[in-house]
KOLVODREN-474964 format. One record per residue: residue in three letters; y, z, x of N, C-alpha, C, O, CB in turn. Coordinates in nm, 4 decimals. Glycine has a CB too. Layout:
BEGIN
+------+----------+----------+----------+----------+----------+----------+----------+----------+----------+----------+----------+----------+----------+----------+----------+
| rest |      nc2 |      nc3 |      nc1 |     cac2 |     cac3 |     cac1 |      cc2 |      cc3 |      cc1 |      oc2 |      oc3 |      oc1 |     cbc2 |     cbc3 |     cbc1 |
+------+----------+----------+----------+----------+----------+----------+----------+----------+----------+----------+----------+----------+----------+----------+----------+
|  ALA |        Y |        Z |        X |        Y |        Z |        X |        Y |        Z |        X |        Y |        Z |        X |        Y |        Z |        X |
...
+------+----------+----------+----------+----------+----------+----------+----------+----------+----------+----------+----------+----------+----------+----------+----------+
***
This chain:
BEGIN
+------+----------+----------+----------+----------+----------+----------+----------+----------+----------+----------+----------+----------+----------+----------+----------+
| rest |      nc2 |      nc3 |      nc1 |     cac2 |     cac3 |     cac1 |      cc2 |      cc3 |      cc1 |      oc2 |      oc3 |      oc1 |     cbc2 |     cbc3 |     cbc1 |
+------+----------+----------+----------+----------+----------+----------+----------+----------+----------+----------+----------+----------+----------+----------+----------+
|  MET |   2.1089 |   6.7378 |   5.7330 |   2.1128 |   6.7474 |   5.8780 |   1.9750 |   6.7111 |   5.9348 |   1.8716 |   6.7490 |   5.8797 |   2.1555 |   6.8903 |   5.9228 |
|  VAL |   1.9761 |   6.6400 |   6.0413 |   1.8533 |   6.5937 |   6.1056 |   1.7881 |   6.7093 |   6.1811 |   1.8567 |   6.7891 |   6.2451 |   1.8824 |   6.4753 |   6.2017 |
|  THR |   1.6560 |   6.7177 |   6.1733 |   1.5846 |   6.8221 |   6.2464 |   1.5875 |   6.7935 |   6.3963 |   1.5917 |   6.6783 |   6.4395 |   1.4391 |   6.8334 |   6.1967 |
|  ARG |   1.5852 |   6.8993 |   6.4724 |   1.5795 |   6.8873 |   6.6184 |   1.4623 |   6.9671 |   6.6735 |   1.4542 |   6.9921 |   6.7938 |   1.7113 |   6.9353 |   6.6824 |
|  ASP |   1.3728 |   7.0063 |   6.5858 |   1.2580 |   7.0877 |   6.6243 |   1.1367 |   6.9973 |   6.6444 |   1.0648 |   6.9650 |   6.5498 |   1.2286 |   7.1965 |   6.5174 |
|  PHE |   1.1157 |   6.9571 |   6.7700 |   1.0063 |   6.8667 |   6.8030 |   0.9204 |   6.9269 |   6.9126 |   0.9692 |   7.0004 |   6.9985 |   1.0598 |   6.7294 |   6.8460 |
|  SER |   0.7926 |   6.8948 |   6.9083 |   0.7039 |   6.9328 |   7.0182 |   0.7065 |   6.8201 |   7.1213 |   0.7527 |   6.7095 |   7.0930 |   0.5571 |   6.9604 |   6.9673 |
|  GLY |   0.6572 |   6.8493 |   7.2391 |   0.6465 |   6.7457 |   7.3406 |   0.5562 |   6.6328 |   7.2950 |   0.5804 |   6.5163 |   7.3264 |   0.5948 |   6.8042 |   7.4704 |
|  GLU |   0.4514 |   6.6676 |   7.2204 |   0.3589 |   6.5663 |   7.1697 |   0.4285 |   6.4728 |   7.0708 |   0.4039 |   6.3522 |   7.0719 |   0.2379 |   6.6332 |   7.1027 |
|  ASP |   0.5160 |   6.5281 |   6.9848 |   0.5918 |   6.4449 |   6.8902 |   0.6739 |   6.3401 |   6.9647 |   0.6674 |   6.2210 |   6.9345 |   0.6843 |   6.5325 |   6.8026 |
|  VAL |   0.7509 |   6.3865 |   7.0622 |   0.8401 |   6.2972 |   7.1368 |   0.7590 |   6.1960 |   7.2165 |   0.7915 |   6.0773 |   7.2179 |   0.9321 |   6.3779 |   7.2309 |
|  TYR |   0.6540 |   6.2424 |   7.2825 |   0.5676 |   6.1547 |   7.3619 |   0.5100 |   6.0422 |   7.2767 |   0.5176 |   5.9253 |   7.3144 |   0.4542 |   6.2352 |   7.4260 |
|  LYS |   0.4523 |   6.0772 |   7.1620 |   0.3881 |   5.9768 |   7.0766 |   0.4862 |   5.8706 |   7.0296 |   0.4534 |   5.7519 |   7.0284 |   0.3239 |   6.0436 |   6.9563 |
|  VAL |   0.6065 |   5.9120 |   6.9907 |   0.7045 |   5.8143 |   6.9419 |   0.7524 |   5.7249 |   7.0555 |   0.7630 |   5.6036 |   7.0378 |   0.8244 |   5.8858 |   6.8766 |
|  LEU |   0.7815 |   5.7824 |   7.1715 |   0.8279 |   5.7002 |   7.2835 |   0.7215 |   5.5988 |   7.3257 |   0.7546 |   5.4847 |   7.3582 |   0.8658 |   5.7893 |   7.4028 |
|  VAL |   0.5952 |   5.6388 |   7.3255 |   0.4877 |   5.5482 |   7.3671 |   0.4517 |   5.4487 |   7.2566 |   0.4431 |   5.3286 |   7.2822 |   0.3635 |   5.6284 |   7.4072 |
|  ASN |   0.4309 |   5.4971 |   7.1352 |   0.3826 |   5.4111 |   7.0268 |   0.4900 |   5.3225 |   6.9656 |   0.4593 |   5.2127 |   6.9189 |   0.3225 |   5.4952 |   6.9195 |
|  VAL |   0.6138 |   5.3668 |   6.9646 |   0.7209 |   5.2910 |   6.9003 |   0.8246 |   5.2431 |   7.0018 |   0.8795 |   5.1338 |   6.9879 |   0.7883 |   5.3761 |   6.7931 |
|  GLY |   0.8511 |   5.3243 |   7.1030 |   0.9593 |   5.2948 |   7.1967 |   0.9241 |   5.2049 |   7.3134 |   1.0126 |   5.1654 |   7.3893 |   1.0107 |   5.4194 |   7.2495 |
|  GLY |   0.7973 |   5.1718 |   7.3293 |   0.7583 |   5.0815 |   7.4368 |   0.7437 |   5.1456 |   7.5739 |   0.7331 |   5.0750 |   7.6741 |   0.8563 |   4.9736 |   7.4459 |
|  PHE |   0.7429 |   5.2786 |   7.5798 |   0.7233 |   5.3475 |   7.7074 |   0.5745 |   5.3527 |   7.7396 |   0.4902 |   5.3496 |   7.6500 |   0.7835 |   5.4909 |   7.7034 |
|  GLN |   0.5435 |   5.3605 |   7.8690 |   0.4046 |   5.3724 |   7.9138 |   0.3874 |   5.5051 |   7.9859 |   0.4755 |   5.5492 |   8.0596 |   0.3647 |   5.2535 |   8.0066 |
|  HIS |   0.2726 |   5.5682 |   7.9635 |   0.2411 |   5.6927 |   8.0333 |   0.2027 |   5.6574 |   8.1768 |   0.1061 |   5.5848 |   8.2002 |   0.1256 |   5.7718 |   7.9609 |
|  VAL |   0.2787 |   5.7091 |   8.2714 |   0.2541 |   5.6801 |   8.4128 |   0.1628 |   5.7853 |   8.4739 |   0.0651 |   5.7525 |   8.5412 |   0.3865 |   5.6732 |   8.4907 |
|  ARG |   0.1956 |   5.9127 |   8.4496 |   0.1149 |   6.0207 |   8.5068 |   0.1506 |   6.1526 |   8.4381 |   0.2474 |   6.1616 |   8.3626 |   0.1369 |   6.0310 |   8.6608 |
|  THR |   0.0707 |   6.2526 |   8.4664 |   0.0974 |   6.3878 |   8.4198 |   0.1087 |   6.4768 |   8.5421 |   0.0222 |   6.4751 |   8.6296 |  -0.0141 |   6.4386 |   8.3223 |
|  THR |   0.2155 |   6.5542 |   8.5475 |   0.2361 |   6.6480 |   8.6567 |   0.2474 |   6.7871 |   8.5952 |   0.3476 |   6.8197 |   8.5316 |   0.3639 |   6.6116 |   8.7414 |
|  GLY |   0.1445 |   6.8682 |   8.6145 |   0.1429 |   6.9994 |   8.5496 |   0.1404 |   6.9806 |   8.3990 |   0.0507 |   6.9160 |   8.3449 |   0.2655 |   7.0845 |   8.5920 |
|  ASP |   0.2401 |   7.0377 |   8.3313 |   0.2472 |   7.0201 |   8.1859 |   0.3611 |   6.9260 |   8.1472 |   0.4181 |   6.9375 |   8.0387 |   0.2655 |   7.1559 |   8.1165 |
|  HIS |   0.3935 |   6.8333 |   8.2368 |   0.4976 |   6.7344 |   8.2097 |   0.4384 |   6.5936 |   8.2114 |   0.3631 |   6.5562 |   8.3014 |   0.6118 |   6.7462 |   8.3129 |
|  LEU |   0.4750 |   6.5175 |   8.1095 |   0.4278 |   6.3800 |   8.0954 |   0.5373 |   6.2868 |   8.1456 |   0.6512 |   6.2945 |   8.0996 |   0.3897 |   6.3475 |   7.9468 |
|  ILE |   0.5042 |   6.2000 |   8.2383 |   0.6006 |   6.1074 |   8.2964 |   0.5800 |   5.9709 |   8.2318 |   0.4710 |   5.9140 |   8.2373 |   0.5855 |   6.0993 |   8.4521 |
|  LEU |   0.6862 |   5.9195 |   8.1705 |   0.6819 |   5.7910 |   8.1007 |   0.7763 |   5.6928 |   8.1684 |   0.8741 |   5.7316 |   8.2323 |   0.7190 |   5.8079 |   7.9513 |
|  ARG |   0.7445 |   5.5644 |   8.1528 |   0.8274 |   5.4603 |   8.2144 |   0.8458 |   5.3458 |   8.1158 |   0.7530 |   5.3074 |   8.0447 |   0.7635 |   5.4088 |   8.3468 |
|  TRP |   0.9661 |   5.2928 |   8.1130 |   0.9980 |   5.1765 |   8.0301 |   1.0450 |   5.0644 |   8.1212 |   1.1443 |   5.0785 |   8.1926 |   1.1066 |   5.2108 |   7.9227 |
|  ASP |   0.9734 |   4.9535 |   8.1182 |   1.0128 |   4.8337 |   8.1922 |   1.0736 |   4.7367 |   8.0919 |   1.0100 |   4.7048 |   7.9913 |   0.8903 |   4.7689 |   8.2684 |
|  PRO |   1.1954 |   4.6891 |   8.1170 |   1.2580 |   4.5978 |   8.0207 |   1.1808 |   4.4673 |   8.0100 |   1.1351 |   4.4136 |   8.1109 |   1.4029 |   4.5693 |   8.0605 |
|  PRO |   1.1659 |   4.4159 |   7.8878 |   1.0993 |   4.2870 |   7.8720 |   1.1817 |   4.1765 |   7.9374 |   1.3031 |   4.1890 |   7.9530 |   1.0763 |   4.2557 |   7.7228 |
|  GLU |   1.1153 |   4.0705 |   7.9747 |   1.1848 |   3.9587 |   8.0380 |   1.2924 |   3.9050 |   7.9438 |   1.2679 |   3.8840 |   7.8250 |   1.0849 |   3.8464 |   8.0766 |
|  GLY |   1.4101 |   3.8835 |   7.9981 |   1.5206 |   3.8313 |   7.9197 |   1.5991 |   3.9387 |   7.8456 |   1.6958 |   3.9073 |   7.7762 |   1.4693 |   3.7317 |   7.8222 |
|  HIS |   1.5594 |   4.0641 |   7.8590 |   1.6300 |   4.1740 |   7.7924 |   1.7645 |   4.1944 |   7.8607 |   1.7753 |   4.1817 |   7.9826 |   1.5458 |   4.3056 |   7.7954 |
|  GLU |   1.8666 |   4.2259 |   7.7825 |   2.0011 |   4.2432 |   7.8382 |   2.0097 |   4.3601 |   7.9355 |   2.0918 |   4.3580 |   8.0272 |   2.1011 |   4.2633 |   7.7265 |
|  ASN |   1.9268 |   4.4613 |   7.9170 |   1.9244 |   4.5763 |   8.0062 |   1.8101 |   4.5575 |   8.1053 |   1.6941 |   4.5487 |   8.0650 |   1.9089 |   4.7098 |   7.9265 |
|  THR |   1.8412 |   4.5515 |   8.2322 |   1.7380 |   4.5298 |   8.3339 |   1.6990 |   4.6594 |   8.4046 |   1.6228 |   4.6570 |   8.5012 |   1.7863 |   4.4280 |   8.4363 |
|  GLU |   1.7507 |   4.7718 |   8.3569 |   1.7260 |   4.9008 |   8.4198 |   1.5911 |   4.9587 |   8.3769 |   1.5630 |   4.9707 |   8.2576 |   1.8385 |   4.9982 |   8.3856 |
|  ILE |   1.5082 |   4.9944 |   8.4747 |   1.3816 |   5.0620 |   8.4471 |   1.4146 |   5.2075 |   8.4159 |   1.4931 |   5.2704 |   8.4868 |   1.2807 |   5.0500 |   8.5688 |
|  ARG |   1.3550 |   5.2602 |   8.3106 |   1.3836 |   5.3974 |   8.2692 |   1.2598 |   5.4849 |   8.2885 |   1.1481 |   5.4448 |   8.2559 |   1.4302 |   5.4013 |   8.1217 |
|  THR |   1.2817 |   5.6040 |   8.3418 |   1.1759 |   5.7026 |   8.3576 |   1.2157 |   5.8274 |   8.2801 |   1.3272 |   5.8776 |   8.2939 |   1.1504 |   5.7353 |   8.5084 |
|  VAL |   1.1239 |   5.8765 |   8.1991 |   1.1497 |   5.9929 |   8.1145 |   1.0404 |   6.0961 |   8.1387 |   0.9220 |   6.0625 |   8.1421 |   1.1563 |   5.9530 |   7.9637 |
|  THR |   1.0803 |   6.2207 |   8.1552 |   0.9859 |   6.3307 |   8.1693 |   0.9875 |   6.4115 |   8.0403 |   1.0921 |   6.4601 |   7.9974 |   1.0207 |   6.4204 |   8.2925 |
|  VAL |   0.8699 |   6.4254 |   7.9788 |   0.8576 |   6.4996 |   7.8529 |   0.7688 |   6.6213 |   7.8774 |   0.6524 |   6.6058 |   7.9143 |   0.7988 |   6.4090 |   7.7385 |
|  PRO |   0.8215 |   6.7418 |   7.8575 |   0.7369 |   6.8601 |   7.8736 |   0.6362 |   6.8689 |   7.7591 |   0.6717 |   6.8478 |   7.6432 |   0.8229 |   6.9883 |   7.8795 |
|  ALA |   0.5123 |   6.8997 |   7.7910 |   0.4069 |   6.9109 |   7.6892 |   0.4085 |   7.0525 |   7.6321 |   0.3116 |   7.1274 |   7.6449 |   0.2660 |   6.8767 |   7.7492 |
|  HIS |   0.5203 |   7.0871 |   7.5691 |   0.5388 |   7.2208 |   7.5125 |   0.5331 |   7.2139 |   7.3605 |   0.5502 |   7.1074 |   7.3013 |   0.6730 |   7.2821 |   7.5589 |
|  ASP |   0.5090 |   7.3283 |   7.2983 |   0.5044 |   7.3347 |   7.1521 |   0.6409 |   7.3079 |   7.0905 |   0.6501 |   7.2535 |   6.9805 |   0.4531 |   7.4708 |   7.1066 |
|  SER |   0.7465 |   7.3458 |   7.1610 |   0.8821 |   7.3241 |   7.1121 |   0.9711 |   7.2878 |   7.2303 |   0.9659 |   7.3521 |   7.3351 |   0.9362 |   7.4501 |   7.0377 |
|  ILE |   1.0523 |   7.1850 |   7.2128 |   1.1423 |   7.1405 |   7.3192 |   1.2823 |   7.1907 |   7.2870 |   1.3300 |   7.1739 |   7.1748 |   1.1405 |   6.9843 |   7.3344 |
|  SER |   1.3488 |   7.2524 |   7.3850 |   1.4842 |   7.3032 |   7.3631 |   1.5815 |   7.1866 |   7.3424 |   1.5542 |   7.0736 |   7.3829 |   1.5296 |   7.3911 |   7.4827 |
|  ILE |   1.6943 |   7.2158 |   7.2793 |   1.7935 |   7.1129 |   7.2478 |   1.8460 |   7.0468 |   7.3751 |   1.8614 |   6.9248 |   7.3795 |   1.9101 |   7.1735 |   7.1678 |
|  GLY |   1.8733 |   7.1257 |   7.4781 |   1.9239 |   7.0693 |   7.6036 |   1.8248 |   6.9728 |   7.6666 |   1.8631 |   6.8661 |   7.7145 |   1.9564 |   7.1804 |   7.7019 |
|  THR |   1.6984 |   7.0100 |   7.6665 |   1.5943 |   6.9226 |   7.7206 |   1.5804 |   6.7973 |   7.6359 |   1.5623 |   6.6876 |   7.6888 |   1.4601 |   6.9964 |   7.7283 |
|  LEU |   1.5888 |   6.8134 |   7.5048 |   1.5800 |   6.6984 |   7.4144 |   1.6964 |   6.6016 |   7.4381 |   1.6782 |   6.4799 |   7.4346 |   1.5790 |   6.7455 |   7.2673 |
|  ARG |   1.8156 |   6.6564 |   7.4623 |   1.9320 |   6.5714 |   7.4944 |   1.9084 |   6.4943 |   7.6243 |   1.9414 |   6.3761 |   7.6335 |   2.0608 |   6.6574 |   7.5066 |
|  ASN |   1.8512 |   6.5615 |   7.7244 |   1.8219 |   6.4945 |   7.8516 |   1.7199 |   6.3828 |   7.8323 |   1.7327 |   6.2757 |   7.8915 |   1.7700 |   6.5956 |   7.9551 |
|  ILE |   1.6191 |   6.4077 |   7.7499 |   1.5187 |   6.3049 |   7.7215 |   1.5851 |   6.1856 |   7.6539 |   1.5585 |   6.0709 |   7.6897 |   1.4049 |   6.3616 |   7.6323 |
|  ALA |   1.6716 |   6.2127 |   7.5560 |   1.7429 |   6.1050 |   7.4853 |   1.8272 |   6.0237 |   7.5826 |   1.8269 |   5.9008 |   7.5771 |   1.8323 |   6.1628 |   7.3734 |
|  ASP |   1.8995 |   6.0914 |   7.6717 |   1.9815 |   6.0212 |   7.7715 |   1.8949 |   5.9364 |   7.8637 |   1.9258 |   5.8200 |   7.8891 |   2.0632 |   6.1216 |   7.8544 |
|  ASP |   1.7860 |   5.9952 |   7.9137 |   1.6970 |   5.9222 |   8.0045 |   1.6318 |   5.8020 |   7.9365 |   1.6042 |   5.7006 |   8.0006 |   1.5892 |   6.0156 |   8.0581 |
|  ALA |   1.6076 |   5.8145 |   7.8061 |   1.5448 |   5.7054 |   7.7309 |   1.6447 |   5.5962 |   7.6937 |   1.6056 |   5.4900 |   7.6451 |   1.4793 |   5.7598 |   7.6048 |
|  GLY |   1.7729 |   5.6220 |   7.7162 |   1.8747 |   5.5208 |   7.6886 |   1.9390 |   5.5317 |   7.5518 |   2.0067 |   5.4387 |   7.5079 |   1.8152 |   5.3867 |   7.7024 |
|  ALA |   1.9191 |   5.6436 |   7.4836 |   1.9795 |   5.6622 |   7.3512 |   2.1305 |   5.6766 |   7.3653 |   2.1794 |   5.7482 |   7.4526 |   1.9196 |   5.7864 |   7.2797 |
|  GLU |   2.2026 |   5.6084 |   7.2792 |   2.3485 |   5.6171 |   7.2810 |   2.3990 |   5.7263 |   7.1876 |   2.5115 |   5.7738 |   7.2029 |   2.4100 |   5.4829 |   7.2423 |
|  ASN |   2.3165 |   5.7666 |   7.0907 |   2.3567 |   5.8651 |   6.9915 |   2.2436 |   5.9664 |   6.9757 |   2.1333 |   5.9309 |   6.9339 |   2.3912 |   5.7973 |   6.8551 |
|  PHE |   2.2710 |   6.0916 |   7.0090 |   2.1677 |   6.1949 |   7.0052 |   2.1155 |   6.2179 |   6.8639 |   1.9947 |   6.2317 |   6.8446 |   2.2219 |   6.3250 |   7.0619 |
|  GLU |   2.2039 |   6.2223 |   6.7654 |   2.1615 |   6.2438 |   6.6266 |   2.0695 |   6.1305 |   6.5798 |   1.9681 |   6.1550 |   6.5143 |   2.2845 |   6.2544 |   6.5335 |
|  ALA |   2.1056 |   6.0075 |   6.6137 |   2.0231 |   5.8921 |   6.5759 |   1.8874 |   5.8983 |   6.6462 |   1.7854 |   5.8622 |   6.5874 |   2.0955 |   5.7593 |   6.6106 |
|  PHE |   1.8857 |   5.9437 |   6.7711 |   1.7605 |   5.9588 |   6.8453 |   1.6695 |   6.0600 |   6.7752 |   1.5505 |   6.0346 |   6.7568 |   1.7885 |   6.0031 |   6.9913 |
|  CYS |   1.7259 |   6.1746 |   6.7362 |   1.6471 |   6.2774 |   6.6670 |   1.5945 |   6.2254 |   6.5335 |   1.4804 |   6.2528 |   6.4964 |   1.7318 |   6.4040 |   6.6445 |
|  GLU |   1.6770 |   6.1513 |   6.4625 |   1.6344 |   6.0937 |   6.3348 |   1.5198 |   5.9946 |   6.3562 |   1.4243 |   5.9916 |   6.2785 |   1.7531 |   6.0238 |   6.2646 |
|  TRP |   1.5299 |   5.9135 |   6.4624 |   1.4265 |   5.8153 |   6.4960 |   1.2943 |   5.8853 |   6.5295 |   1.1879 |   5.8430 |   6.4843 |   1.4720 |   5.7273 |   6.6147 |
|  ILE |   1.3019 |   5.9918 |   6.6085 |   1.1813 |   6.0685 |   6.6420 |   1.1207 |   6.1265 |   6.5142 |   0.9998 |   6.1181 |   6.4926 |   1.2139 |   6.1824 |   6.7439 |
|  ASP |   1.2053 |   6.1850 |   6.4301 |   1.1579 |   6.2479 |   6.3070 |   1.0917 |   6.1467 |   6.2133 |   0.9890 |   6.1772 |   6.1526 |   1.2737 |   6.3166 |   6.2355 |
|  GLU |   1.1482 |   6.0290 |   6.2010 |   1.0942 |   5.9265 |   6.1113 |   0.9628 |   5.8667 |   6.1610 |   0.8822 |   5.8188 |   6.0813 |   1.1956 |   5.8163 |   6.0933 |
|  ASN |   0.9413 |   5.8695 |   6.2910 |   0.8253 |   5.8002 |   6.3483 |   0.7151 |   5.8918 |   6.4000 |   0.6144 |   5.8434 |   6.4517 |   0.8705 |   5.7131 |   6.4593 |
|  ARG |   0.7319 |   6.0212 |   6.3873 |   0.6272 |   6.1111 |   6.4392 |   0.5105 |   6.1225 |   6.3460 |   0.4148 |   6.1941 |   6.3753 |   0.6832 |   6.2483 |   6.4649 |
+------+----------+----------+----------+----------+----------+----------+----------+----------+----------+----------+----------+----------+----------+----------+----------+
***
């Protein structure tokens, strides 16, 4: 079974370093990330993801992050985060 125990820093680092997201700003203890589709990409939707800078992210929040990031499969998203952190 894939782990779902991630810190905000784990998720942030993978989204920025591997996922192509850019850090836009920090509001309190939340990191705001943005993904702009590359030219010619089939998806033209700009994505904004808010990642709480907490020691542990709850499953519901992690699901919301996965949805906002465009993940189609939550388990695959968790596996991707785990492999790249």
